[in-house]
N, C-alpha and C positions, 0 to 999 in steps of 0.2 A: 468298536467300529472299524471298518476298513476304509482306505482312501485310495482312489484312482488319481494319479498325478499327471497333469499335462504341463510340460515346462517349455518356456521360451518359444511359444507358438508365435510365429512371425506373421503379421498381416499388414495390409496398407488400408488406411481409412481417412476419410475426411473428418477431422475432429479438431475443434478449437474455435476460439472467438475472434482471433485476429483475421483481417481480411485475407491475408495470404493463405491461412489455414483453411478458409472456406472454398478454396478453388483448386487445391492440390491434395492429393493422397500423400500421407506421411507414414513412416514405418512405426508400427507398434509391436510390443511384445506382450503376451499373455502368460501368466502362470495360473492354473485352475486346479483346485483340489475338489474332488467329488467324493463325498462321504456316502457310503452304501455298504451293506453286508454283501460280500461276494464269497461267503464261505462255501455255498453250494457249487458255485462255479469253480472254485479252487479244488474242491473234492472230486468233481466230475470232468474237469477240464473242457467245460461247455460254454462257449461264448454266449449262448442264448440265456445264460443264468447270471449275467453281469451287464454292465453298461458299456456299450460299444464305444470306446473313446474315439475311434475314427470318425464315427457319425456325429459325435459332439464336436469334434474339431470342424467338420463341415458347417454345422450350425453356427459356431462362433465366427467363422470366416464369412458367412452370409450376413449376419447381423452387423458385423464390423464394416464390411465393404459396402452394403446397400444402405446403412444408415448415414446420416450426416448430422452428427452430434456436436453440440457446442461444448459440452463438458465431458472429460474423461469419466467423471462420476456417474454421469447418465449412461455412458457406454458400458461401464463395468456393471452397474445395476441391471441393465437390459441383458446383458449376457448371462448374469446370475439367473435371472428370471427364465431365459431360454433353457439353461442347463437344468434348473429344478423341474421344468415342464417336460424334459426329455423322457423321463420315466418315473413311475410312481415309487420306485425303490430308492431314489436318491433322497437322503434325509437333509443334507445341507451342501452348500458349494461355497467355496471362497475363490473370488476372481480378483486377480491383480492384473492391471494393465499399465503399461509404461509407454511414454513418447520417447523413442530412441534418439531423436534429433529435436528437442524442444526449442521453440523460438525464443531463446534468451540469449543475452550477450555473455553471460558467465559460462565458464568451462564446467559443464555438468554432463554426466554420462546419460542420465535419463531422469524424467519426472513421472510420477505415477500415482495411482490410487488402488486401494484394496477394499473389498466389500465382502461380507459373509451373509448369505441368505439361508434361512432354515424354513422348513415346513412347519 
């Protein structure tokens, strides 16, 4: 199986349970793996025979920006559903999302979750 990778996609979203997280957008980073066969696209050099990652990125940004999720888990799962629904050739997707400035006192670079969804 082949994998299309999207790495360190930066978006802003309202996500979290703390009062300050409910009223301000915060920076997030996504890593997304899209499993699908792209042998025909590789052989023919034809974008129409693979998943257009630019369009997937737009969908991820829309879901993230427009939703107001309490949990990162919910956001990651929703993005996974959107990616799977993007085209019927995608067999699975793994979505990792990280808060880049988590609201904790400790010195931590990020906190996040990862989910894999399959057809």
